[in-house]
Structure formats: structure tokens, C-alpha cells
Kinemage of the C-alpha trace (Angstrom):
@kinemage 1
@onewidth
@group {chain A} dominant
@subgroup {mainchain}
@vectorlist {calphas} color= white
{ca met a 1} P 85.503 -43.608 -138.664
{ca arg a 2} L 86.593 -44.284 -136.003
{ca gly a 3} L 84.708 -42.652 -133.895
{ca met a 4} L 82.016 -44.011 -135.448
{ca gly a 5} L 82.914 -47.405 -134.105
{ca asn a 6} L 82.541 -45.503 -131.046
{ca met a 7} L 80.022 -44.459 -130.938
{ca gln a 8} L 78.421 -47.936 -132.290
{ca gly a 9} L 79.430 -50.288 -129.317
{ca met a 10} L 78.648 -47.377 -127.048
{ca met a 11} L 75.254 -47.184 -128.246
{ca lys a 12} L 75.160 -51.212 -127.941
{ca lys a 13} L 76.051 -50.607 -124.360
{ca met a 14} L 73.761 -47.772 -123.492
{ca gln a 15} L 70.658 -50.293 -124.518
{ca lys a 16} L 72.324 -53.949 -123.207
{ca met a 17} L 72.405 -51.771 -120.432
{ca gln a 18} L 68.523 -50.703 -121.175
{ca lys a 19} L 67.154 -54.086 -121.343
{ca glu a 20} L 69.200 -54.784 -117.717
{ca met a 21} L 67.309 -52.585 -116.239
{ca met a 22} L 63.754 -53.527 -117.529
{ca glu a 23} L 63.665 -56.986 -116.521
{ca ala a 24} L 65.353 -55.949 -112.452
{ca gln a 25} L 62.476 -53.343 -112.920
{ca glu a 26} L 60.504 -55.959 -112.980
{ca ala a 27} L 61.858 -58.651 -111.401
{ca leu a 28} L 61.613 -55.713 -108.232
{ca asn a 29} L 57.692 -55.708 -109.606
{ca gln a 30} L 57.055 -59.336 -108.773
{ca gln a 31} L 58.801 -59.695 -105.401
{ca gln a 32} L 56.653 -59.361 -102.253
{ca phe a 33} L 57.414 -57.217 -99.447
{ca glu a 34} L 55.875 -57.713 -95.494
{ca gly a 35} L 55.711 -54.848 -92.839
{ca thr a 36} L 54.674 -56.706 -89.791
{ca ala a 37} L 53.360 -54.589 -86.569
{ca gly a 38} L 52.291 -55.329 -83.151
{ca gly a 39} L 54.326 -58.734 -82.866
{ca gly a 40} L 53.334 -59.525 -86.323
{ca met a 41} L 49.483 -59.454 -85.228
{ca val a 42} L 49.554 -57.027 -88.757
{ca lys a 43} L 50.435 -57.940 -91.446
{ca val a 44} L 50.515 -55.795 -94.967
{ca leu a 45} L 52.775 -58.038 -97.987
{ca met a 46} L 53.204 -55.398 -100.731
{ca asn a 47} L 54.753 -55.854 -104.292
{ca gly a 48} L 57.323 -53.870 -105.705
{ca gln a 49} L 55.005 -51.918 -107.033
{ca arg a 50} L 53.841 -50.677 -103.607
{ca glu a 51} L 50.265 -52.384 -104.329
{ca val a 52} L 48.770 -53.015 -101.203
{ca leu a 53} L 48.719 -57.668 -101.207
{ca glu a 54} L 46.751 -57.901 -98.711
{ca val a 55} L 46.031 -57.101 -94.650
{ca asn a 56} L 46.312 -59.826 -91.878
{ca leu a 57} L 45.163 -58.918 -88.760
{ca asp a 58} L 45.153 -61.255 -85.548
{ca glu a 59} L 42.360 -61.402 -83.988
{ca ser a 60} L 43.217 -60.864 -80.875
{ca val a 61} L 44.502 -57.119 -81.852
{ca val a 62} L 40.757 -56.093 -83.570
{ca asp a 63} L 39.495 -54.363 -80.545
{ca pro a 64} L 36.128 -52.443 -81.329
{ca glu a 65} L 36.911 -50.229 -78.231
{ca asp a 66} L 39.902 -49.491 -79.646
{ca ile a 67} L 39.916 -48.461 -82.988
{ca glu a 68} L 42.579 -46.338 -83.415
{ca met a 69} L 45.299 -48.006 -82.095
{ca leu a 70} L 44.283 -51.585 -84.967
{ca gln a 71} L 44.194 -47.821 -87.697
{ca asp a 72} L 48.447 -46.774 -86.177
{ca leu a 73} L 49.503 -51.008 -86.422
{ca ile a 74} L 47.737 -50.648 -90.128
{ca val a 75} L 49.425 -47.744 -90.806
{ca val a 76} L 52.960 -49.050 -89.379
{ca ala a 77} L 52.770 -52.050 -90.818
{ca thr a 78} L 52.493 -50.639 -94.832
{ca asn a 79} L 54.840 -48.639 -93.869
{ca glu a 80} L 57.519 -50.803 -93.172
{ca ala a 81} L 56.266 -52.523 -96.117
{ca leu a 82} L 57.100 -49.558 -98.259
{ca lys a 83} L 59.852 -49.094 -96.994
{ca lys a 84} L 61.434 -52.326 -97.754
{ca val a 85} L 60.122 -52.494 -100.883
{ca glu a 86} L 62.266 -48.941 -101.646
{ca glu a 87} L 65.499 -50.259 -99.936
{ca thr a 88} L 65.323 -52.704 -102.785
{ca thr a 89} L 64.742 -50.804 -105.192
{ca ala a 90} L 67.178 -47.893 -104.666
{ca ser a 91} L 70.050 -51.208 -103.712
{ca thr a 92} L 68.862 -53.378 -106.767
{ca met a 93} L 68.791 -50.369 -108.910
{ca gly a 94} L 71.200 -48.606 -108.131
{ca lys a 95} L 73.812 -50.525 -109.420
{ca phe a 96} L 72.479 -49.722 -113.011
{ca thr a 97} L 73.337 -45.865 -112.366
{ca gln a 98} L 76.024 -45.423 -110.390
{ca gly a 99} L 78.963 -42.766 -111.319
{ca leu a 100} L 76.686 -41.538 -113.586
{ca asn a 101} L 76.296 -38.177 -111.421
{ca leu a 102} L 72.192 -37.981 -111.857
{ca pro a 103} L 70.114 -35.460 -110.364
{ca phe a 104} L 67.941 -37.096 -107.803
């Protein structure tokens, strides 16, 4: 019977951890992350679900003669915002998987 008590206790801990993970993921999904390029002339706002919410362009960066530069700046700002999402997700969710030796 002693093993059943340990198993039951372990299941409760796992359920608690699962609930905490879900809450942490929901909090991450609600966070907003900003990436910038061109000294802040291009800003991309993204949520924790990796959805682009806004793209803000300074008027001075909009040059019809140089669309490629603007496209490059948008890509850089988007990738920066995405990197911030990934880093925050890894540090937040990593505490739940620490020491579990899970394959990635």
C-alpha cells in the first residue's frame, strides 16, 4: 500500500505542475514583444503566440525608391521580436522541464 501513496502524491504533483505550466503559457501568450530596426524607425509588436500585432513605420523610412531597404528592416524587426518571444518562452517554461532530460 505504501507504493500507492507515493504514486498518488506524485500524480498530485504532476497535476499541479501541469496547471502551473498552463498558467505560465497563458501568461506568455498575453505578453507583448517588440522588435525594432533602423534605430527604431521600424517596430514590430508580437504576442507570445508569435502573432504579429502591429507594424509601425516612421515616415522617413518609407522611400518608394528603396522598397528593398524597408522590407529588410521589417524582416529584421520581426525576427528580433520573435527571438525575444523564444528567449522568454525558454526561460519561463524551462523551469518546468529542468532536470527531466527531455529530448528536443
